[in-house]
PDB file of N, H, CA, C and O in Angstrom:
ATOM      1  N   MET A   1      17.965-145.947-128.021  1.00  0.00           N
ATOM      2  CA  MET A   1      19.366-146.948-128.445  1.00  0.00           C
ATOM      3  C   MET A   1      18.793-148.262-127.828  1.00  0.00           C
ATOM      4  O   MET A   1      18.077-148.714-126.935  1.00  0.00           O
ATOM      5  N   ASP A   2      19.813-148.667-129.208  1.00  0.00           N
ATOM      6  H   ASP A   2      20.395-148.300-129.934  1.00  0.00           H
ATOM      7  CA  ASP A   2      19.382-150.242-128.535  1.00  0.00           C
ATOM      8  C   ASP A   2      21.543-150.816-127.688  1.00  0.00           C
ATOM      9  O   ASP A   2      22.604-150.211-127.539  1.00  0.00           O
ATOM     10  N   SER A   3      21.134-151.955-127.472  1.00  0.00           N
ATOM     11  H   SER A   3      20.272-152.447-127.592  1.00  0.00           H
ATOM     12  CA  SER A   3      22.279-152.580-126.929  1.00  0.00           C
ATOM     13  C   SER A   3      23.426-152.293-127.704  1.00  0.00           C
ATOM     14  O   SER A   3      24.438-152.373-127.008  1.00  0.00           O
ATOM     15  N   GLU A   4      23.700-151.925-129.127  1.00  0.00           N
ATOM     16  H   GLU A   4      22.877-151.859-129.692  1.00  0.00           H
ATOM     17  CA  GLU A   4      24.748-152.554-129.863  1.00  0.00           C
ATOM     18  C   GLU A   4      24.875-150.969-129.927  1.00  0.00           C
ATOM     19  O   GLU A   4      26.084-150.775-130.055  1.00  0.00           O
ATOM     20  N   SER A   5      24.115-149.530-129.897  1.00  0.00           N
ATOM     21  H   SER A   5      23.133-149.687-129.793  1.00  0.00           H
ATOM     22  CA  SER A   5      24.537-148.153-129.725  1.00  0.00           C
ATOM     23  C   SER A   5      25.741-148.117-128.468  1.00  0.00           C
ATOM     24  O   SER A   5      25.906-148.833-127.480  1.00  0.00           O
ATOM     25  N   ARG A   6      26.707-146.578-129.166  1.00  0.00           N
ATOM     26  H   ARG A   6      26.573-145.997-129.968  1.00  0.00           H
ATOM     27  CA  ARG A   6      27.746-146.138-128.567  1.00  0.00           C
ATOM     28  C   ARG A   6      27.663-144.915-127.954  1.00  0.00           C
ATOM     29  O   ARG A   6      27.371-143.971-128.689  1.00  0.00           O
ATOM     30  N   CYS A   7      27.869-144.672-126.665  1.00  0.00           N
ATOM     31  H   CYS A   7      28.107-145.439-126.068  1.00  0.00           H
ATOM     32  CA  CYS A   7      28.201-143.262-126.139  1.00  0.00           C
ATOM     33  C   CYS A   7      29.603-142.768-126.244  1.00  0.00           C
ATOM     34  O   CYS A   7      30.598-143.331-125.786  1.00  0.00           O
ATOM     35  N   PRO A   8      29.545-141.360-127.072  1.00  0.00           N
ATOM     36  CA  PRO A   8      30.595-140.609-126.867  1.00  0.00           C
ATOM     37  C   PRO A   8      31.416-140.157-125.653  1.00  0.00           C
ATOM     38  O   PRO A   8      31.012-139.674-124.595  1.00  0.00           O
ATOM     39  N   VAL A   9      32.276-140.344-125.931  1.00  0.00           N
ATOM     40  H   VAL A   9      32.604-140.737-126.790  1.00  0.00           H
ATOM     41  CA  VAL A   9      33.379-139.617-124.628  1.00  0.00           C
ATOM     42  C   VAL A   9      34.245-138.790-125.029  1.00  0.00           C
ATOM     43  O   VAL A   9      34.928-139.083-126.011  1.00  0.00           O
ATOM     44  N   GLN A  10      34.441-137.409-124.281  1.00  0.00           N
ATOM     45  H   GLN A  10      33.887-137.171-123.484  1.00  0.00           H
ATOM     46  CA  GLN A  10      34.663-136.508-124.904  1.00  0.00           C
ATOM     47  C   GLN A  10      36.632-136.913-124.812  1.00  0.00           C
ATOM     48  O   GLN A  10      36.967-137.654-123.888  1.00  0.00           O
ATOM     49  N   ASP A  11      37.582-136.471-125.627  1.00  0.00           N
ATOM     50  H   ASP A  11      37.310-135.869-126.377  1.00  0.00           H
ATOM     51  CA  ASP A  11      38.465-136.802-125.854  1.00  0.00           C
ATOM     52  C   ASP A  11      39.070-138.314-125.434  1.00  0.00           C
ATOM     53  O   ASP A  11      40.085-138.463-124.753  1.00  0.00           O
ATOM     54  N   GLY A  12      38.221-139.442-125.990  1.00  0.00           N
ATOM     55  H   GLY A  12      37.397-139.321-126.544  1.00  0.00           H
ATOM     56  CA  GLY A  12      38.402-140.843-125.742  1.00  0.00           C
ATOM     57  C   GLY A  12      37.713-141.537-126.713  1.00  0.00           C
ATOM     58  O   GLY A  12      37.144-140.968-127.645  1.00  0.00           O
ATOM     59  N   ASP A  13      37.726-142.569-126.575  1.00  0.00           N
ATOM     60  H   ASP A  13      38.188-143.031-125.818  1.00  0.00           H
ATOM     61  CA  ASP A  13      36.871-143.635-127.506  1.00  0.00           C
ATOM     62  C   ASP A  13      35.042-143.638-127.076  1.00  0.00           C
ATOM     63  O   ASP A  13      34.527-143.450-125.974  1.00  0.00           O
ATOM     64  N   ASP A  14      34.535-143.861-128.105  1.00  0.00           N
ATOM     65  H   ASP A  14      34.954-144.014-129.000  1.00  0.00           H
ATOM     66  CA  ASP A  14      33.376-144.061-127.645  1.00  0.00           C
ATOM     67  C   ASP A  14      33.098-145.630-126.808  1.00  0.00           C
ATOM     68  O   ASP A  14      33.838-146.579-127.066  1.00  0.00           O
ATOM     69  N   ILE A  15      32.144-145.742-125.963  1.00  0.00           N
ATOM     70  H   ILE A  15      31.542-144.971-125.753  1.00  0.00           H
ATOM     71  CA  ILE A  15      32.024-146.862-125.021  1.00  0.00           C
ATOM     72  C   ILE A  15      30.349-146.876-125.268  1.00  0.00           C
ATOM     73  O   ILE A  15      29.571-146.004-125.655  1.00  0.00           O
ATOM     74  N   PRO A  16      30.158-148.369-124.834  1.00  0.00           N
ATOM     75  CA  PRO A  16      29.284-149.094-125.170  1.00  0.00           C
ATOM     76  C   PRO A  16      28.044-148.745-124.226  1.00  0.00           C
ATOM     77  O   PRO A  16      28.151-148.521-123.020  1.00  0.00           O
ATOM     78  N   MET A  17      26.732-148.729-125.023  1.00  0.00           N
ATOM     79  H   MET A  17      26.645-148.911-126.003  1.00  0.00           H
ATOM     80  CA  MET A  17      25.587-147.995-124.055  1.00  0.00           C
ATOM     81  C   MET A  17      25.339-148.915-122.932  1.00  0.00           C
ATOM     82  O   MET A  17      24.848-148.274-122.003  1.00  0.00           O
ATOM     83  N   TRP A  18      25.460-149.966-122.690  1.00  0.00           N
ATOM     84  H   TRP A  18      25.859-150.487-123.445  1.00  0.00           H
ATOM     85  CA  TRP A  18      25.748-150.580-121.321  1.00  0.00           C
ATOM     86  C   TRP A  18      26.283-150.377-120.247  1.00  0.00           C
ATOM     87  O   TRP A  18      26.061-150.578-119.053  1.00  0.00           O
ATOM     88  N   LEU A  19      27.481-149.675-121.260  1.00  0.00           N
ATOM     89  H   LEU A  19      27.661-149.511-122.230  1.00  0.00           H
ATOM     90  CA  LEU A  19      28.647-148.772-119.969  1.00  0.00           C
ATOM     91  C   LEU A  19      28.226-147.337-119.840  1.00  0.00           C
ATOM     92  O   LEU A  19      28.750-146.441-119.178  1.00  0.00           O
ATOM     93  N   ALA A  20      27.611-147.323-120.290  1.00  0.00           N
ATOM     94  H   ALA A  20      27.185-148.050-120.828  1.00  0.00           H
ATOM     95  CA  ALA A  20      27.504-145.397-120.244  1.00  0.00           C
ATOM     96  C   ALA A  20      26.062-145.234-119.630  1.00  0.00           C
ATOM     97  O   ALA A  20      25.827-144.073-119.292  1.00  0.00           O
ATOM     98  N   ARG A  21      24.845-146.309-119.367  1.00  0.00           N
ATOM     99  H   ARG A  21      25.035-147.251-119.642  1.00  0.00           H
ATOM    100  CA  ARG A  21      24.356-146.276-118.737  1.00  0.00           C
ATOM    101  C   ARG A  21      24.523-146.608-117.037  1.00  0.00           C
ATOM    102  O   ARG A  21      23.902-146.065-116.123  1.00  0.00           O
ATOM    103  N   LEU A  22      25.622-147.733-116.937  1.00  0.00           N
ATOM    104  H   LEU A  22      26.126-148.174-117.679  1.00  0.00           H
ATOM    105  CA  LEU A  22      26.140-147.497-115.764  1.00  0.00           C
ATOM    106  C   LEU A  22      27.147-146.037-115.388  1.00  0.00           C
ATOM    107  O   LEU A  22      27.276-145.789-114.189  1.00  0.00           O
ATOM    108  N   VAL A  23      27.726-145.251-116.232  1.00  0.00           N
ATOM    109  H   VAL A  23      27.621-145.452-117.206  1.00  0.00           H
ATOM    110  CA  VAL A  23      28.818-144.531-116.168  1.00  0.00           C
ATOM    111  C   VAL A  23      27.342-143.442-115.289  1.00  0.00           C
ATOM    112  O   VAL A  23      27.292-142.876-114.196  1.00  0.00           O
ATOM    113  N   TYR A  24      26.751-143.519-115.968  1.00  0.00           N
ATOM    114  H   TYR A  24      26.792-143.979-116.856  1.00  0.00           H
ATOM    115  CA  TYR A  24      25.355-142.248-115.343  1.00  0.00           C
ATOM    116  C   TYR A  24      24.663-142.756-114.433  1.00  0.00           C
ATOM    117  O   TYR A  24      24.201-142.001-113.577  1.00  0.00           O
ATOM    118  N   LYS A  25      24.446-143.947-114.380  1.00  0.00           N
ATOM    119  H   LYS A  25      24.821-144.560-115.075  1.00  0.00           H
ATOM    120  CA  LYS A  25      23.862-144.663-112.732  1.00  0.00           C
ATOM    121  C   LYS A  25      25.104-143.971-111.468  1.00  0.00           C
ATOM    122  O   LYS A  25      24.746-143.410-110.433  1.00  0.00           O
ATOM    123  N   GLY A  26      26.355-144.158-111.819  1.00  0.00           N
ATOM    124  H   GLY A  26      26.646-144.614-112.660  1.00  0.00           H
ATOM    125  CA  GLY A  26      27.186-143.033-110.560  1.00  0.00           C
ATOM    126  C   GLY A  26      26.837-141.760-110.883  1.00  0.00           C
ATOM    127  O   GLY A  26      26.502-141.026-109.952  1.00  0.00           O
ATOM    128  N   TYR A  27      26.839-141.324-112.007  1.00  0.00           N
ATOM    129  H   TYR A  27      27.111-141.920-112.763  1.00  0.00           H
ATOM    130  CA  TYR A  27      26.566-140.103-112.427  1.00  0.00           C
ATOM    131  C   TYR A  27      25.897-139.289-111.519  1.00  0.00           C
ATOM    132  O   TYR A  27      26.283-138.562-110.603  1.00  0.00           O
ATOM    133  N   SER A  28      24.168-139.738-112.245  1.00  0.00           N
ATOM    134  H   SER A  28      23.854-140.328-112.989  1.00  0.00           H
ATOM    135  CA  SER A  28      22.923-139.240-111.176  1.00  0.00           C
ATOM    136  C   SER A  28      23.179-139.777-109.753  1.00  0.00           C
ATOM    137  O   SER A  28      22.664-138.932-109.021  1.00  0.00           O
ATOM    138  N   SER A  29      23.675-140.687-109.038  1.00  0.00           N
ATOM    139  H   SER A  29      24.093-141.374-109.632  1.00  0.00           H
ATOM    140  CA  SER A  29      23.543-140.429-107.447  1.00  0.00           C
ATOM    141  C   SER A  29      24.922-140.080-107.198  1.00  0.00           C
ATOM    142  O   SER A  29      25.378-140.497-106.134  1.00  0.00           O
ATOM    143  N   ARG A  30      25.830-139.284-108.082  1.00  0.00           N
ATOM    144  H   ARG A  30      25.459-138.945-108.947  1.00  0.00           H
ATOM    145  CA  ARG A  30      26.715-138.262-107.541  1.00  0.00           C
ATOM    146  C   ARG A  30      26.309-136.783-107.519  1.00  0.00           C
ATOM    147  O   ARG A  30      26.309-135.951-106.612  1.00  0.00           O
ATOM    148  N   TYR A  31      25.968-136.729-108.793  1.00  0.00           N
ATOM    149  H   TYR A  31      25.968-137.405-109.530  1.00  0.00           H
ATOM    150  CA  TYR A  31      25.339-135.193-109.249  1.00  0.00           C
ATOM    151  C   TYR A  31      24.201-135.214-109.546  1.00  0.00           C
ATOM    152  O   TYR A  31      24.024-134.377-110.431  1.00  0.00           O
ATOM    153  N   GLY A  32      22.898-135.949-109.178  1.00  0.00           N
ATOM    154  H   GLY A  32      23.042-136.630-108.460  1.00  0.00           H
ATOM    155  CA  GLY A  32      21.337-135.995-109.878  1.00  0.00           C
ATOM    156  C   GLY A  32      21.334-136.220-111.017  1.00  0.00           C
ATOM    157  O   GLY A  32      22.330-136.362-111.728  1.00  0.00           O
ATOM    158  N   THR A  33      19.961-136.294-111.406  1.00  0.00           N
ATOM    159  H   THR A  33      19.153-136.178-110.828  1.00  0.00           H
ATOM    160  CA  THR A  33      19.927-136.285-112.602  1.00  0.00           C
ATOM    161  C   THR A  33      18.984-135.502-113.528  1.00  0.00           C
ATOM    162  O   THR A  33      18.208-135.883-114.404  1.00  0.00           O
ATOM    163  N   GLN A  34      19.396-133.901-112.907  1.00  0.00           N
ATOM    164  H   GLN A  34      20.027-133.591-112.195  1.00  0.00           H
ATOM    165  CA  GLN A  34      18.736-132.825-113.830  1.00  0.00           C
ATOM    166  C   GLN A  34      18.978-132.950-115.486  1.00  0.00           C
ATOM    167  O   GLN A  34      18.272-132.656-116.451  1.00  0.00           O
ATOM    168  N   GLN A  35      20.364-133.548-115.341  1.00  0.00           N
ATOM    169  H   GLN A  35      20.938-133.787-114.557  1.00  0.00           H
ATOM    170  CA  GLN A  35      20.849-134.052-116.938  1.00  0.00           C
ATOM    171  C   GLN A  35      20.966-135.522-117.254  1.00  0.00           C
ATOM    172  O   GLN A  35      21.873-136.299-116.952  1.00  0.00           O
ATOM    173  N   SER A  36      19.762-135.753-117.982  1.00  0.00           N
ATOM    174  H   SER A  36      19.026-135.122-118.227  1.00  0.00           H
ATOM    175  CA  SER A  36      19.342-137.189-118.175  1.00  0.00           C
ATOM    176  C   SER A  36      20.872-137.766-119.420  1.00  0.00           C
ATOM    177  O   SER A  36      21.605-137.022-120.072  1.00  0.00           O
ATOM    178  N   LEU A  37      20.886-139.072-119.363  1.00  0.00           N
ATOM    179  H   LEU A  37      20.291-139.677-118.833  1.00  0.00           H
ATOM    180  CA  LEU A  37      21.637-139.212-120.158  1.00  0.00           C
ATOM    181  C   LEU A  37      21.818-139.010-121.648  1.00  0.00           C
ATOM    182  O   LEU A  37      22.812-138.896-122.365  1.00  0.00           O
ATOM    183  N   GLU A  38      20.507-139.006-121.864  1.00  0.00           N
ATOM    184  H   GLU A  38      19.700-139.099-121.281  1.00  0.00           H
ATOM    185  CA  GLU A  38      20.524-138.718-123.752  1.00  0.00           C
ATOM    186  C   GLU A  38      20.661-137.200-124.041  1.00  0.00           C
ATOM    187  O   GLU A  38      20.867-136.905-125.218  1.00  0.00           O
ATOM    188  N   ARG A  39      20.554-135.929-122.896  1.00  0.00           N
ATOM    189  H   ARG A  39      20.387-136.168-121.939  1.00  0.00           H
ATOM    190  CA  ARG A  39      21.232-135.317-122.803  1.00  0.00           C
ATOM    191  C   ARG A  39      22.288-134.844-123.088  1.00  0.00           C
ATOM    192  O   ARG A  39      22.616-133.979-123.900  1.00  0.00           O
ATOM    193  N   ILE A  40      23.184-135.841-121.921  1.00  0.00           N
ATOM    194  H   ILE A  40      22.917-136.544-121.261  1.00  0.00           H
ATOM    195  CA  ILE A  40      24.908-136.120-122.217  1.00  0.00           C
ATOM    196  C   ILE A  40      25.759-136.236-123.178  1.00  0.00           C
ATOM    197  O   ILE A  40      26.934-135.871-123.226  1.00  0.00           O
ATOM    198  N   ILE A  41      24.996-136.860-124.086  1.00  0.00           N
ATOM    199  H   ILE A  41      24.042-137.156-124.047  1.00  0.00           H
ATOM    200  CA  ILE A  41      25.177-137.774-125.605  1.00  0.00           C
ATOM    201  C   ILE A  41      24.736-137.085-126.360  1.00  0.00           C
ATOM    202  O   ILE A  41      24.849-137.591-127.476  1.00  0.00           O
ATOM    203  N   GLU A  42      24.074-135.774-126.394  1.00  0.00           N
ATOM    204  H   GLU A  42      23.983-135.363-125.487  1.00  0.00           H
ATOM    205  CA  GLU A  42      24.029-134.649-126.726  1.00  0.00           C
ATOM    206  C   GLU A  42      25.149-133.754-126.981  1.00  0.00           C
ATOM    207  O   GLU A  42      25.534-133.293-128.056  1.00  0.00           O
ATOM    208  N   ARG A  43      25.707-133.553-125.539  1.00  0.00           N
ATOM    209  H   ARG A  43      25.394-133.928-124.666  1.00  0.00           H
ATOM    210  CA  ARG A  43      25.971-132.462-125.696  1.00  0.00           C
ATOM    211  C   ARG A  43      27.524-132.553-125.630  1.00  0.00           C
ATOM    212  O   ARG A  43      28.325-131.730-125.187  1.00  0.00           O
ATOM    213  N   GLY A  44      27.785-134.073-126.326  1.00  0.00           N
ATOM    214  H   GLY A  44      27.135-134.742-126.686  1.00  0.00           H
ATOM    215  CA  GLY A  44      29.494-134.595-126.864  1.00  0.00           C
ATOM    216  C   GLY A  44      30.050-135.730-126.004  1.00  0.00           C
ATOM    217  O   GLY A  44      31.204-136.154-126.064  1.00  0.00           O
ATOM    218  N   GLY A  45      28.747-136.318-124.921  1.00  0.00           N
ATOM    219  H   GLY A  45      27.809-135.974-124.873  1.00  0.00           H
ATOM    220  CA  GLY A  45      29.107-137.440-124.138  1.00  0.00           C
ATOM    221  C   GLY A  45      29.776-137.148-122.654  1.00  0.00           C
ATOM    222  O   GLY A  45      29.498-136.086-122.098  1.00  0.00           O
ATOM    223  N   PHE A  46      30.461-137.885-122.162  1.00  0.00           N
ATOM    224  H   PHE A  46      30.686-138.748-122.614  1.00  0.00           H
ATOM    225  CA  PHE A  46      31.277-138.028-120.604  1.00  0.00           C
ATOM    226  C   PHE A  46      32.119-137.314-121.168  1.00  0.00           C
ATOM    227  O   PHE A  46      32.257-137.274-122.391  1.00  0.00           O
ATOM    228  N   GLY A  47      32.970-136.483-120.123  1.00  0.00           N
ATOM    229  H   GLY A  47      32.857-136.516-119.130  1.00  0.00           H
ATOM    230  CA  GLY A  47      34.416-136.265-120.290  1.00  0.00           C
ATOM    231  C   GLY A  47      34.722-137.559-119.887  1.00  0.00           C
ATOM    232  O   GLY A  47      33.899-138.360-119.443  1.00  0.00           O
ATOM    233  N   MET A  48      36.310-137.828-120.097  1.00  0.00           N
ATOM    234  H   MET A  48      36.978-137.178-120.458  1.00  0.00           H
ATOM    235  CA  MET A  48      36.709-138.938-119.319  1.00  0.00           C
ATOM    236  C   MET A  48      37.210-139.484-118.029  1.00  0.00           C
ATOM    237  O   MET A  48      37.391-140.522-117.391  1.00  0.00           O
ATOM    238  N   GLY A  49      37.398-137.472-118.001  1.00  0.00           N
ATOM    239  H   GLY A  49      37.251-136.629-118.519  1.00  0.00           H
ATOM    240  CA  GLY A  49      37.125-137.617-115.854  1.00  0.00           C
ATOM    241  C   GLY A  49      36.163-138.171-115.447  1.00  0.00           C
ATOM    242  O   GLY A  49      36.272-138.948-114.499  1.00  0.00           O
ATOM    243  N   GLU A  50      34.879-137.915-116.082  1.00  0.00           N
ATOM    244  H   GLU A  50      34.790-137.283-116.852  1.00  0.00           H
ATOM    245  CA  GLU A  50      33.429-138.606-115.593  1.00  0.00           C
ATOM    246  C   GLU A  50      33.181-139.717-115.663  1.00  0.00           C
ATOM    247  O   GLU A  50      32.299-140.209-114.959  1.00  0.00           O
ATOM    248  N   VAL A  51      33.904-140.439-116.552  1.00  0.00           N
ATOM    249  H   VAL A  51      34.621-140.040-117.124  1.00  0.00           H
ATOM    250  CA  VAL A  51      33.698-142.150-116.585  1.00  0.00           C
ATOM    251  C   VAL A  51      34.686-142.492-115.550  1.00  0.00           C
ATOM    252  O   VAL A  51      34.266-143.328-114.749  1.00  0.00           O
ATOM    253  N   VAL A  52      36.140-141.985-115.305  1.00  0.00           N
ATOM    254  H   VAL A  52      36.482-141.307-115.955  1.00  0.00           H
ATOM    255  CA  VAL A  52      36.390-142.603-113.860  1.00  0.00           C
ATOM    256  C   VAL A  52      35.696-142.517-112.924  1.00  0.00           C
ATOM    257  O   VAL A  52      35.402-143.490-112.230  1.00  0.00           O
ATOM    258  N   VAL A  53      35.261-141.239-112.697  1.00  0.00           N
ATOM    259  H   VAL A  53      35.500-140.449-113.262  1.00  0.00           H
ATOM    260  CA  VAL A  53      34.760-140.925-111.345  1.00  0.00           C
ATOM    261  C   VAL A  53      33.643-141.355-110.774  1.00  0.00           C
ATOM    262  O   VAL A  53      33.459-141.449-109.560  1.00  0.00           O
ATOM    263  N   CYS A  54      32.691-141.691-111.842  1.00  0.00           N
ATOM    264  H   CYS A  54      32.841-141.616-112.828  1.00  0.00           H
ATOM    265  CA  CYS A  54      31.060-141.904-111.518  1.00  0.00           C
ATOM    266  C   CYS A  54      31.425-143.465-111.572  1.00  0.00           C
ATOM    267  O   CYS A  54      30.856-144.074-110.666  1.00  0.00           O
ATOM    268  N   LEU A  55      32.474-144.530-112.653  1.00  0.00           N
ATOM    269  H   LEU A  55      32.936-144.035-113.389  1.00  0.00           H
ATOM    270  CA  LEU A  55      32.577-145.917-111.685  1.00  0.00           C
ATOM    271  C   LEU A  55      33.318-146.140-110.948  1.00  0.00           C
ATOM    272  O   LEU A  55      33.503-147.320-110.648  1.00  0.00           O
ATOM    273  N   THR A  56      34.030-145.165-110.364  1.00  0.00           N
ATOM    274  H   THR A  56      33.880-144.207-110.608  1.00  0.00           H
ATOM    275  CA  THR A  56      35.084-145.226-108.654  1.00  0.00           C
ATOM    276  C   THR A  56      33.784-145.357-108.096  1.00  0.00           C
ATOM    277  O   THR A  56      33.524-146.449-107.589  1.00  0.00           O
ATOM    278  N   TRP A  57      32.735-144.290-108.080  1.00  0.00           N
ATOM    279  H   TRP A  57      32.946-143.403-108.491  1.00  0.00           H
ATOM    280  CA  TRP A  57      31.435-144.108-107.370  1.00  0.00           C
ATOM    281  C   TRP A  57      30.919-144.655-107.011  1.00  0.00           C
ATOM    282  O   TRP A  57      30.429-144.596-105.884  1.00  0.00           O
ATOM    283  N   LEU A  58      30.690-146.042-108.410  1.00  0.00           N
ATOM    284  H   LEU A  58      31.088-146.091-109.326  1.00  0.00           H
ATOM    285  CA  LEU A  58      30.054-146.876-108.050  1.00  0.00           C
ATOM    286  C   LEU A  58      31.003-148.000-107.042  1.00  0.00           C
ATOM    287  O   LEU A  58      30.719-148.250-105.871  1.00  0.00           O
ATOM    288  N   GLY A  59      31.680-148.342-107.478  1.00  0.00           N
ATOM    289  H   GLY A  59      31.911-148.139-108.430  1.00  0.00           H
ATOM    290  CA  GLY A  59      32.438-149.175-107.344  1.00  0.00           C
ATOM    291  C   GLY A  59      32.503-150.919-107.496  1.00  0.00           C
ATOM    292  O   GLY A  59      31.440-151.540-107.477  1.00  0.00           O
ATOM    293  N   LEU A  60      33.574-151.518-107.619  1.00  0.00           N
ATOM    294  H   LEU A  60      34.438-151.014-107.635  1.00  0.00           H
ATOM    295  CA  LEU A  60      33.612-152.910-108.098  1.00  0.00           C
ATOM    296  C   LEU A  60      32.310-153.857-107.205  1.00  0.00           C
ATOM    297  O   LEU A  60      32.163-155.045-107.494  1.00  0.00           O
ATOM    298  N   ASN A  61      31.820-153.495-106.610  1.00  0.00           N
ATOM    299  H   ASN A  61      31.939-152.530-106.375  1.00  0.00           H
ATOM    300  CA  ASN A  61      30.265-154.443-106.110  1.00  0.00           C
ATOM    301  C   ASN A  61      29.293-154.070-107.055  1.00  0.00           C
ATOM    302  O   ASN A  61      28.555-154.803-107.714  1.00  0.00           O
ATOM    303  N   ASP A  62      29.358-153.134-107.046  1.00  0.00           N
ATOM    304  H   ASP A  62      29.958-152.539-106.510  1.00  0.00           H
ATOM    305  CA  ASP A  62      28.101-152.538-107.984  1.00  0.00           C
ATOM    306  C   ASP A  62      28.305-152.879-109.542  1.00  0.00           C
ATOM    307  O   ASP A  62      27.300-152.899-110.253  1.00  0.00           O
ATOM    308  N   PHE A  63      29.140-153.059-109.913  1.00  0.00           N
ATOM    309  H   PHE A  63      29.957-153.043-109.336  1.00  0.00           H
ATOM    310  CA  PHE A  63      29.848-153.151-111.112  1.00  0.00           C
ATOM    311  C   PHE A  63      29.314-154.660-110.984  1.00  0.00           C
ATOM    312  O   PHE A  63      28.253-154.944-111.541  1.00  0.00           O
ATOM    313  N   ALA A  64      29.891-155.449-110.400  1.00  0.00           N
ATOM    314  H   ALA A  64      30.752-155.218-109.948  1.00  0.00           H
ATOM    315  CA  ALA A  64      29.350-156.928-110.251  1.00  0.00           C
ATOM    316  C   ALA A  64      27.883-157.078-110.418  1.00  0.00           C
ATOM    317  O   ALA A  64      27.410-157.566-111.445  1.00  0.00           O
ATOM    318  N   SER A  65      27.099-156.635-109.349  1.00  0.00           N
ATOM    319  H   SER A  65      27.484-156.238-108.515  1.00  0.00           H
ATOM    320  CA  SER A  65      25.846-156.618-109.502  1.00  0.00           C
ATOM    321  C   SER A  65      25.127-156.452-110.931  1.00  0.00           C
ATOM    322  O   SER A  65      24.350-157.300-111.371  1.00  0.00           O
ATOM    323  N   TRP A  66      25.405-155.493-111.480  1.00  0.00           N
ATOM    324  H   TRP A  66      26.036-154.805-111.123  1.00  0.00           H
ATOM    325  CA  TRP A  66      25.059-155.025-112.407  1.00  0.00           C
ATOM    326  C   TRP A  66      24.981-155.924-113.893  1.00  0.00           C
ATOM    327  O   TRP A  66      24.052-156.084-114.684  1.00  0.00           O
ATOM    328  N   LYS A  67      26.436-156.438-113.881  1.00  0.00           N
ATOM    329  H   LYS A  67      27.190-156.307-113.237  1.00  0.00           H
ATOM    330  CA  LYS A  67      26.442-157.390-114.835  1.00  0.00           C
ATOM    331  C   LYS A  67      25.925-158.653-114.610  1.00  0.00           C
ATOM    332  O   LYS A  67      25.215-159.165-115.476  1.00  0.00           O
ATOM    333  N   GLU A  68      26.184-159.257-113.535  1.00  0.00           N
ATOM    334  H   GLU A  68      26.761-158.841-112.831  1.00  0.00           H
ATOM    335  CA  GLU A  68      25.287-160.006-113.020  1.00  0.00           C
ATOM    336  C   GLU A  68      23.342-160.072-113.671  1.00  0.00           C
ATOM    337  O   GLU A  68      22.736-161.042-114.126  1.00  0.00           O
ATOM    338  N   SER A  69      22.906-158.793-113.474  1.00  0.00           N
ATOM    339  H   SER A  69      23.398-158.005-113.105  1.00  0.00           H
ATOM    340  CA  SER A  69      21.617-158.485-113.675  1.00  0.00           C
ATOM    341  C   SER A  69      21.574-158.475-115.142  1.00  0.00           C
ATOM    342  O   SER A  69      20.558-158.036-115.681  1.00  0.00           O
ATOM    343  N   GLY A  70      22.446-158.859-115.779  1.00  0.00           N
ATOM    344  H   GLY A  70      23.271-159.216-115.342  1.00  0.00           H
ATOM    345  CA  GLY A  70      21.689-159.323-117.223  1.00  0.00           C
ATOM    346  C   GLY A  70      22.271-158.099-118.221  1.00  0.00           C
ATOM    347  O   GLY A  70      22.528-158.282-119.411  1.00  0.00           O
ATOM    348  N   HIS A  71      22.486-156.392-117.285  1.00  0.00           N
ATOM    349  H   HIS A  71      22.277-156.243-116.319  1.00  0.00           H
ATOM    350  CA  HIS A  71      22.689-155.742-118.214  1.00  0.00           C
ATOM    351  C   HIS A  71      24.037-155.144-119.037  1.00  0.00           C
ATOM    352  O   HIS A  71      24.254-154.367-119.967  1.00  0.00           O
ATOM    353  N   GLY A  72      24.874-156.072-118.028  1.00  0.00           N
ATOM    354  H   GLY A  72      24.698-156.704-117.273  1.00  0.00           H
ATOM    355  CA  GLY A  72      26.397-155.969-118.874  1.00  0.00           C
ATOM    356  C   GLY A  72      26.587-157.228-120.225  1.00  0.00           C
ATOM    357  O   GLY A  72      25.656-157.997-120.465  1.00  0.00           O
ATOM    358  N   VAL A  73      27.750-157.277-120.924  1.00  0.00           N
ATOM    359  H   VAL A  73      28.506-156.652-120.729  1.00  0.00           H
ATOM    360  CA  VAL A  73      28.029-158.254-121.360  1.00  0.00           C
ATOM    361  C   VAL A  73      28.436-159.622-121.283  1.00  0.00           C
ATOM    362  O   VAL A  73      28.604-160.275-122.314  1.00  0.00           O
TER     363      VAL A  73
END
């Protein structure tokens, strides 16, 4: 998956992979790693609620550090 690929969101617009990786970071810290990001994409992507909950779970400070590390846009 390159940095320009996109991840589907159920009942929403696709999101860039850098954002999907960030959502997955929150997802895996909250729910575990039994389901990989690749598997989530295979099943149709994150649900819109998952995106919101997982980003909220991470908090704004974690987003800032993620972006500063060069993973964001």
